[in-house]
A tleap script that builds the chain and sets N, CA, C and O, in Angstrom:
source leaprc.protein.ff14SB
mol = sequence {
  NMET ALA VAL LYS THR LYS THR LYS GLU VAL
  SER MET GLU GLU ALA LEU TRP LYS SER ALA
  ASP LYS LEU ARG GLY SER VAL GLU PRO SER
  GLU TYR LYS HIE VAL VAL LEU SER LEU PHE
  PHE LEU LYS PHE ALA SER ASP LYS PHE GLU
  ALA GLN ARG ALA LYS ILE ILE ALA ASP SER
  MET GLU LYS PHE VAL ASP LYS THR VAL ASP
  LEU VAL TYR THR LYS TYR MET LYS ALA LEU
  ILE PHE TYR GLU GLY ILE GLN ARG VAL GLU
  GLN PHE MET PHE CHIE
}
set mol.1.N position { 61.119 20.882 -0.006 }
set mol.1.CA position { 59.888 20.417 0.598 }
set mol.1.C position { 58.749 20.363 -0.415 }
set mol.1.O position { 57.916 19.458 -0.359 }
set mol.2.N position { 58.704 21.308 -1.326 }
set mol.2.CA position { 57.641 21.311 -2.323 }
set mol.2.C position { 57.700 20.056 -3.183 }
set mol.2.O position { 56.666 19.543 -3.610 }
set mol.3.N position { 58.902 19.565 -3.434 }
set mol.3.CA position { 59.056 18.361 -4.247 }
set mol.3.C position { 58.484 17.155 -3.508 }
set mol.3.O position { 57.839 16.305 -4.121 }
set mol.4.N position { 58.713 17.074 -2.203 }
set mol.4.CA position { 58.184 15.957 -1.421 }
set mol.4.C position { 56.653 15.963 -1.436 }
set mol.4.O position { 56.021 14.914 -1.561 }
set mol.5.N position { 56.070 17.145 -1.309 }
set mol.5.CA position { 54.616 17.243 -1.328 }
set mol.5.C position { 54.071 16.755 -2.665 }
set mol.5.O position { 53.063 16.050 -2.714 }
set mol.6.N position { 54.746 17.136 -3.751 }
set mol.6.CA position { 54.289 16.735 -5.069 }
set mol.6.C position { 54.420 15.223 -5.248 }
set mol.6.O position { 53.537 14.596 -5.834 }
set mol.7.N position { 55.491 14.639 -4.760 }
set mol.7.CA position { 55.648 13.191 -4.893 }
set mol.7.C position { 54.618 12.457 -4.041 }
set mol.7.O position { 54.165 11.374 -4.411 }
set mol.8.N position { 54.246 13.042 -2.900 }
set mol.8.CA position { 53.205 12.417 -2.084 }
set mol.8.C position { 51.866 12.450 -2.815 }
set mol.8.O position { 51.117 11.474 -2.772 }
set mol.9.N position { 51.557 13.556 -3.484 }
set mol.9.CA position { 50.310 13.646 -4.235 }
set mol.9.C position { 50.295 12.632 -5.373 }
set mol.9.O position { 49.273 11.997 -5.629 }
set mol.10.N position { 51.422 12.482 -6.052 }
set mol.10.CA position { 51.493 11.522 -7.149 }
set mol.10.C position { 51.354 10.112 -6.599 }
set mol.10.O position { 50.644 9.291 -7.180 }
set mol.11.N position { 52.008 9.825 -5.512 }
set mol.11.CA position { 51.902 8.487 -4.952 }
set mol.11.C position { 50.483 8.215 -4.437 }
set mol.11.O position { 50.005 7.083 -4.500 }
set mol.12.N position { 49.824 9.238 -3.936 }
set mol.12.CA position { 48.444 9.066 -3.504 }
set mol.12.C position { 47.560 8.786 -4.718 }
set mol.12.O position { 46.670 7.937 -4.670 }
set mol.13.N position { 47.816 9.504 -5.796 }
set mol.13.CA position { 47.054 9.292 -7.023 }
set mol.13.C position { 47.266 7.873 -7.545 }
set mol.13.O position { 46.321 7.199 -7.957 }
set mol.14.N position { 48.502 7.440 -7.521 }
set mol.14.CA position { 48.799 6.078 -7.964 }
set mol.14.C position { 48.100 5.055 -7.071 }
set mol.14.O position { 47.561 4.060 -7.556 }
set mol.15.N position { 48.115 5.305 -5.787 }
set mol.15.CA position { 47.454 4.387 -4.857 }
set mol.15.C position { 45.949 4.336 -5.117 }
set mol.15.O position { 45.339 3.269 -5.051 }
set mol.16.N position { 45.361 5.477 -5.407 }
set mol.16.CA position { 43.931 5.507 -5.707 }
set mol.16.C position { 43.611 4.746 -6.992 }
set mol.16.O position { 42.623 4.014 -7.060 }
set mol.17.N position { 44.457 4.925 -8.010 }
set mol.17.CA position { 44.224 4.203 -9.263 }
set mol.17.C position { 44.380 2.701 -9.061 }
set mol.17.O position { 43.605 1.912 -9.602 }
set mol.18.N position { 45.374 2.312 -8.288 }
set mol.18.CA position { 45.578 0.881 -8.026 }
set mol.18.C position { 44.385 0.294 -7.263 }
set mol.18.O position { 43.934 -0.813 -7.556 }
set mol.19.N position { 43.886 1.045 -6.288 }
set mol.19.CA position { 42.730 0.543 -5.537 }
set mol.19.C position { 41.488 0.491 -6.426 }
set mol.19.O position { 40.668 -0.417 -6.288 }
set mol.20.N position { 41.342 1.460 -7.341 }
set mol.20.CA position { 40.216 1.424 -8.280 }
set mol.20.C position { 40.323 0.216 -9.199 }
set mol.20.O position { 39.321 -0.431 -9.500 }
set mol.21.N position { 41.543 -0.089 -9.644 }
set mol.21.CA position { 41.744 -1.275 -10.488 }
set mol.21.C position { 41.399 -2.552 -9.730 }
set mol.21.O position { 40.809 -3.471 -10.298 }
set mol.22.N position { 41.760 -2.615 -8.453 }
set mol.22.CA position { 41.433 -3.797 -7.651 }
set mol.22.C position { 39.923 -3.924 -7.462 }
set mol.22.O position { 39.373 -5.022 -7.540 }
set mol.23.N position { 39.263 -2.806 -7.216 }
set mol.23.CA position { 37.813 -2.838 -7.038 }
set mol.23.C position { 37.093 -3.204 -8.333 }
set mol.23.O position { 36.065 -3.881 -8.317 }
set mol.24.N position { 37.640 -2.754 -9.434 }
set mol.24.CA position { 37.038 -3.042 -10.730 }
set mol.24.C position { 37.108 -4.528 -11.033 }
set mol.24.O position { 36.206 -5.082 -11.662 }
set mol.25.N position { 38.156 -5.162 -10.596 }
set mol.25.CA position { 38.308 -6.607 -10.776 }
set mol.25.C position { 38.438 -7.003 -12.223 }
set mol.25.O position { 39.267 -6.458 -12.952 }
set mol.26.N position { 37.619 -7.957 -12.649 }
set mol.26.CA position { 37.727 -8.495 -14.002 }
set mol.26.C position { 36.928 -7.701 -15.028 }
set mol.26.O position { 36.889 -8.079 -16.199 }
set mol.27.N position { 36.297 -6.622 -14.619 }
set mol.27.CA position { 35.512 -5.812 -15.550 }
set mol.27.C position { 36.469 -5.011 -16.429 }
set mol.27.O position { 37.390 -4.361 -15.935 }
set mol.28.N position { 36.237 -5.068 -17.726 }
set mol.28.CA position { 37.064 -4.317 -18.671 }
set mol.28.C position { 36.808 -2.819 -18.504 }
set mol.28.O position { 35.692 -2.411 -18.181 }
set mol.29.N position { 37.838 -2.002 -18.723 }
set mol.29.CA position { 37.641 -0.550 -18.598 }
set mol.29.C position { 36.527 -0.015 -19.496 }
set mol.29.O position { 35.834 0.929 -19.116 }
set mol.30.N position { 36.343 -0.601 -20.677 }
set mol.30.CA position { 35.275 -0.132 -21.570 }
set mol.30.C position { 33.887 -0.493 -21.028 }
set mol.30.O position { 32.912 0.187 -21.346 }
set mol.31.N position { 33.787 -1.528 -20.233 }
set mol.31.CA position { 32.515 -1.950 -19.652 }
set mol.31.C position { 32.261 -1.315 -18.285 }
set mol.31.O position { 31.154 -1.396 -17.753 }
set mol.32.N position { 33.271 -0.697 -17.733 }
set mol.32.CA position { 33.152 -0.123 -16.393 }
set mol.32.C position { 32.119 0.995 -16.353 }
set mol.32.O position { 31.514 1.254 -15.312 }
set mol.33.N position { 31.916 1.665 -17.504 }
set mol.33.CA position { 30.940 2.762 -17.543 }
set mol.33.C position { 29.540 2.271 -17.181 }
set mol.33.O position { 28.760 3.012 -16.582 }
set mol.34.N position { 29.216 1.032 -17.538 }
set mol.34.CA position { 27.894 0.503 -17.210 }
set mol.34.C position { 27.728 0.348 -15.696 }
set mol.34.O position { 26.659 0.608 -15.145 }
set mol.35.N position { 28.784 -0.073 -15.051 }
set mol.35.CA position { 28.745 -0.207 -13.590 }
set mol.35.C position { 28.577 1.161 -12.942 }
set mol.35.O position { 27.760 1.337 -12.039 }
set mol.36.N position { 29.360 2.124 -13.414 }
set mol.36.CA position { 29.313 3.469 -12.832 }
set mol.36.C position { 27.961 4.121 -13.099 }
set mol.36.O position { 27.382 4.730 -12.200 }
set mol.37.N position { 27.453 4.000 -14.326 }
set mol.37.CA position { 26.152 4.594 -14.638 }
set mol.37.C position { 25.036 3.944 -13.819 }
set mol.37.O position { 24.088 4.616 -13.415 }
set mol.38.N position { 25.147 2.662 -13.579 }
set mol.38.CA position { 24.160 1.992 -12.725 }
set mol.38.C position { 24.207 2.541 -11.303 }
set mol.38.O position { 23.168 2.738 -10.673 }
set mol.39.N position { 25.410 2.785 -10.806 }
set mol.39.CA position { 25.536 3.357 -9.460 }
set mol.39.C position { 24.981 4.777 -9.408 }
set mol.39.O position { 24.343 5.162 -8.428 }
set mol.40.N position { 25.225 5.563 -10.472 }
set mol.40.CA position { 24.658 6.913 -10.531 }
set mol.40.C position { 23.131 6.855 -10.519 }
set mol.40.O position { 22.482 7.631 -9.817 }
set mol.41.N position { 22.559 5.931 -11.298 }
set mol.41.CA position { 21.105 5.804 -11.321 }
set mol.41.C position { 20.574 5.379 -9.960 }
set mol.41.O position { 19.553 5.891 -9.501 }
set mol.42.N position { 21.254 4.457 -9.322 }
set mol.42.CA position { 20.836 4.007 -7.997 }
set mol.42.C position { 20.848 5.164 -7.000 }
set mol.42.O position { 19.932 5.289 -6.187 }
set mol.43.N position { 21.864 5.999 -7.056 }
set mol.43.CA position { 21.942 7.171 -6.179 }
set mol.43.C position { 20.795 8.143 -6.483 }
set mol.43.O position { 20.169 8.676 -5.566 }
set mol.44.N position { 20.524 8.369 -7.776 }
set mol.44.CA position { 19.435 9.250 -8.192 }
set mol.44.C position { 18.096 8.731 -7.669 }
set mol.44.O position { 17.310 9.489 -7.100 }
set mol.45.N position { 17.841 7.437 -7.864 }
set mol.45.CA position { 16.587 6.840 -7.409 }
set mol.45.C position { 16.472 6.905 -5.887 }
set mol.45.O position { 15.390 7.156 -5.357 }
set mol.46.N position { 17.573 6.682 -5.188 }
set mol.46.CA position { 17.570 6.747 -3.730 }
set mol.46.C position { 17.243 8.158 -3.245 }
set mol.46.O position { 16.467 8.326 -2.304 }
set mol.47.N position { 17.829 9.169 -3.881 }
set mol.47.CA position { 17.551 10.554 -3.500 }
set mol.47.C position { 16.087 10.913 -3.745 }
set mol.47.O position { 15.456 11.557 -2.908 }
set mol.48.N position { 15.551 10.498 -4.887 }
set mol.48.CA position { 14.137 10.772 -5.188 }
set mol.48.C position { 13.223 10.071 -4.182 }
set mol.48.O position { 12.229 10.642 -3.733 }
set mol.49.N position { 13.565 8.837 -3.834 }
set mol.49.CA position { 12.777 8.088 -2.861 }
set mol.49.C position { 12.772 8.796 -1.513 }
set mol.49.O position { 11.718 8.944 -0.894 }
set mol.50.N position { 13.934 9.233 -1.055 }
set mol.50.CA position { 14.016 9.904 0.247 }
set mol.50.C position { 13.240 11.212 0.246 }
set mol.50.O position { 12.603 11.557 1.242 }
set mol.51.N position { 13.287 11.952 -0.876 }
set mol.51.CA position { 12.535 13.203 -0.960 }
set mol.51.C position { 11.032 12.932 -0.894 }
set mol.51.O position { 10.303 13.631 -0.192 }
set mol.52.N position { 10.575 11.922 -1.622 }
set mol.52.CA position { 9.154 11.572 -1.605 }
set mol.52.C position { 8.735 11.053 -0.234 }
set mol.52.O position { 7.642 11.358 0.242 }
set mol.53.N position { 9.598 10.276 0.393 }
set mol.53.CA position { 9.311 9.744 1.727 }
set mol.53.C position { 9.155 10.880 2.735 }
set mol.53.O position { 8.242 10.867 3.560 }
set mol.54.N position { 10.055 11.864 2.661 }
set mol.54.CA position { 9.976 13.010 3.570 }
set mol.54.C position { 8.688 13.802 3.334 }
set mol.54.O position { 8.063 14.279 4.281 }
set mol.55.N position { 8.299 13.937 2.065 }
set mol.55.CA position { 7.069 14.665 1.743 }
set mol.55.C position { 5.852 13.931 2.303 }
set mol.55.O position { 4.954 14.557 2.867 }
set mol.56.N position { 5.820 12.617 2.149 }
set mol.56.CA position { 4.690 11.833 2.656 }
set mol.56.C position { 4.613 11.923 4.174 }
set mol.56.O position { 3.526 12.054 4.736 }
set mol.57.N position { 5.753 11.853 4.833 }
set mol.57.CA position { 5.773 11.961 6.292 }
set mol.57.C position { 5.289 13.333 6.730 }
set mol.57.O position { 4.524 13.447 7.688 }
set mol.58.N position { 5.730 14.379 6.031 }
set mol.58.CA position { 5.303 15.735 6.384 }
set mol.58.C position { 3.796 15.886 6.191 }
set mol.58.O position { 3.123 16.489 7.026 }
set mol.59.N position { 3.258 15.338 5.086 }
set mol.59.CA position { 1.815 15.413 4.855 }
set mol.59.C position { 1.048 14.634 5.914 }
set mol.59.O position { 0.005 15.084 6.389 }
set mol.60.N position { 1.559 13.476 6.281 }
set mol.60.CA position { 0.895 12.663 7.301 }
set mol.60.C position { 0.886 13.379 8.643 }
set mol.60.O position { -0.105 13.334 9.372 }
set mol.61.N position { 1.984 14.035 8.964 }
set mol.61.CA position { 2.044 14.762 10.232 }
set mol.61.C position { 1.047 15.907 10.232 }
set mol.61.O position { 0.443 16.204 11.263 }
set mol.62.N position { 0.868 16.555 9.083 }
set mol.62.CA position { -0.099 17.642 9.000 }
set mol.62.C position { -1.513 17.117 9.251 }
set mol.62.O position { -2.294 17.742 9.968 }
set mol.63.N position { -1.835 15.971 8.660 }
set mol.63.CA position { -3.147 15.365 8.889 }
set mol.63.C position { -3.298 14.953 10.349 }
set mol.63.O position { -4.374 15.102 10.929 }
set mol.64.N position { -2.229 14.437 10.940 }
set mol.64.CA position { -2.266 14.039 12.340 }
set mol.64.C position { -2.540 15.243 13.230 }
set mol.64.O position { -3.322 15.155 14.177 }
set mol.65.N position { -1.897 16.368 12.929 }
set mol.65.CA position { -2.111 17.586 13.711 }
set mol.65.C position { -3.557 18.048 13.562 }
set mol.65.O position { -4.182 18.447 14.544 }
set mol.66.N position { -4.093 17.998 12.345 }
set mol.66.CA position { -5.487 18.398 12.139 }
set mol.66.C position { -6.440 17.518 12.942 }
set mol.66.O position { -7.384 18.019 13.553 }
set mol.67.N position { -6.197 16.218 12.942 }
set mol.67.CA position { -7.049 15.311 13.713 }
set mol.67.C position { -6.940 15.592 15.206 }
set mol.67.O position { -7.935 15.526 15.927 }
set mol.68.N position { -5.738 15.903 15.668 }
set mol.68.CA position { -5.540 16.208 17.083 }
set mol.68.C position { -6.265 17.490 17.471 }
set mol.68.O position { -6.888 17.558 18.530 }
set mol.69.N position { -6.186 18.496 16.622 }
set mol.69.CA position { -6.885 19.755 16.898 }
set mol.69.C position { -8.389 19.517 16.935 }
set mol.69.O position { -9.078 20.042 17.810 }
set mol.70.N position { -8.901 18.735 16.000 }
set mol.70.CA position { -10.333 18.411 16.026 }
set mol.70.C position { -10.715 17.689 17.311 }
set mol.70.O position { -11.752 17.979 17.909 }
set mol.71.N position { -9.884 16.759 17.730 }
set mol.71.CA position { -10.156 16.030 18.968 }
set mol.71.C position { -10.177 16.978 20.163 }
set mol.71.O position { -11.058 16.885 21.018 }
set mol.72.N position { -9.223 17.876 20.221 }
set mol.72.CA position { -9.169 18.830 21.331 }
set mol.72.C position { -10.411 19.707 21.324 }
set mol.72.O position { -11.010 19.939 22.374 }
set mol.73.N position { -10.804 20.195 20.153 }
set mol.73.CA position { -11.990 21.043 20.073 }
set mol.73.C position { -13.243 20.294 20.501 }
set mol.73.O position { -14.071 20.834 21.235 }
set mol.74.N position { -13.386 19.056 20.047 }
set mol.74.CA position { -14.639 18.346 20.322 }
set mol.74.C position { -14.682 17.700 21.696 }
set mol.74.O position { -15.769 17.509 22.242 }
set mol.75.N position { -13.557 17.363 22.262 }
set mol.75.CA position { -13.562 16.635 23.534 }
set mol.75.C position { -13.239 17.503 24.745 }
set mol.75.O position { -13.785 17.292 25.827 }
set mol.76.N position { -12.356 18.476 24.565 }
set mol.76.CA position { -11.840 19.166 25.751 }
set mol.76.C position { -12.175 20.652 25.813 }
set mol.76.O position { -11.990 21.271 26.860 }
set mol.77.N position { -12.654 21.234 24.740 }
set mol.77.CA position { -12.943 22.669 24.759 }
set mol.77.C position { -14.434 22.909 24.528 }
set mol.77.O position { -14.820 23.742 23.708 }
set mol.78.N position { -15.237 22.192 25.240 }
set mol.78.CA position { -16.682 22.320 25.094 }
set mol.78.C position { -17.132 23.635 25.714 }
set mol.78.O position { -16.766 23.974 26.839 }
set mol.79.N position { -17.929 24.358 24.952 }
set mol.79.CA position { -18.379 25.657 25.439 }
set mol.79.C position { -19.579 25.523 26.369 }
set mol.79.O position { -19.663 26.188 27.402 }
set mol.80.N position { -20.495 24.657 25.981 }
set mol.80.CA position { -21.726 24.590 26.767 }
set mol.80.C position { -22.300 23.180 26.668 }
set mol.80.O position { -22.461 22.636 25.575 }
set mol.81.N position { -22.601 22.609 27.806 }
set mol.81.CA position { -23.259 21.301 27.849 }
set mol.81.C position { -24.519 21.474 28.681 }
set mol.81.O position { -24.471 21.920 29.827 }
set mol.82.N position { -25.635 21.116 28.086 }
set mol.82.CA position { -26.883 21.190 28.840 }
set mol.82.C position { -27.769 20.023 28.427 }
set mol.82.O position { -27.481 19.310 27.466 }
set mol.83.N position { -28.833 19.850 29.162 }
set mol.83.CA position { -29.734 18.723 28.922 }
set mol.83.C position { -31.124 19.241 28.611 }
set mol.83.O position { -31.634 20.143 29.276 }
set mol.84.N position { -31.722 18.660 27.595 }
set mol.84.CA position { -33.129 18.902 27.288 }
set mol.84.C position { -33.850 17.605 27.615 }
set mol.84.O position { -33.878 16.673 26.810 }
set mol.85.N position { -34.419 17.559 28.781 }
set mol.85.CA position { -34.988 16.312 29.271 }
set mol.85.C position { -33.840 15.377 29.617 }
set mol.85.O position { -32.974 15.711 30.425 }
set mol.86.N position { -33.842 14.213 29.002 }
set mol.86.CA position { -32.726 13.293 29.242 }
set mol.86.C position { -31.688 13.345 28.112 }
set mol.86.O position { -30.693 12.621 28.135 }
set mol.87.N position { -31.939 14.208 27.130 }
set mol.87.CA position { -31.027 14.348 25.985 }
set mol.87.C position { -29.895 15.311 26.334 }
set mol.87.O position { -30.145 16.435 26.769 }
set mol.88.N position { -28.673 14.881 26.146 }
set mol.88.CA position { -27.515 15.751 26.366 }
set mol.88.C position { -27.268 16.559 25.098 }
set mol.88.O position { -27.201 15.998 24.004 }
set mol.89.N position { -27.131 17.873 25.242 }
set mol.89.CA position { -26.895 18.774 24.112 }
set mol.89.C position { -25.559 19.461 24.343 }
set mol.89.O position { -25.306 20.015 25.414 }
set mol.90.N position { -24.707 19.418 23.326 }
set mol.90.CA position { -23.393 20.061 23.411 }
set mol.90.C position { -23.292 21.123 22.324 }
set mol.90.O position { -23.531 20.844 21.150 }
set mol.91.N position { -22.941 22.326 22.715 }
set mol.91.CA position { -22.708 23.397 21.750 }
set mol.91.C position { -21.230 23.762 21.821 }
set mol.91.O position { -20.705 24.112 22.878 }
set mol.92.N position { -20.585 23.670 20.682 }
set mol.92.CA position { -19.144 23.917 20.634 }
set mol.92.C position { -18.861 25.347 20.214 }
set mol.92.O position { -19.454 25.867 19.269 }
set mol.93.N position { -17.962 25.955 20.921 }
set mol.93.CA position { -17.593 27.319 20.641 }
set mol.93.C position { -16.756 27.424 19.365 }
set mol.93.O position { -16.848 28.417 18.643 }
set mol.94.N position { -15.956 26.425 19.091 }
set mol.94.CA position { -14.974 26.530 18.018 }
set mol.94.C position { -15.356 25.748 16.771 }
set mol.94.O position { -14.552 25.674 15.842 }
set mol.95.N position { -16.512 25.179 16.711 }
set mol.95.CA position { -16.849 24.336 15.566 }
set mol.95.C position { -17.782 25.014 14.645 }
set mol.95.O position { -18.168 24.442 13.626 }
savepdb mol mol.pdb
quit
């Protein structure tokens, strides 16, 4: 049984190499490094972009929360509203 497992691994390896050769197409093996390095760079740039995008979204959400808290304080948590003549005066407890 161990021999069968080993032959399956070898045949899988051969199948992978054959599929890699088909995917490579007419590109020479010596030139294939340029294709692979380009893909590595693309992956690197994509990862950096996603990290920066997540950071920008997190910062924007923080600003959004701050604006919401300010709105709640100024609009809904008024401590005292009174009038001096016809002038409305608002004193905020939290501002």
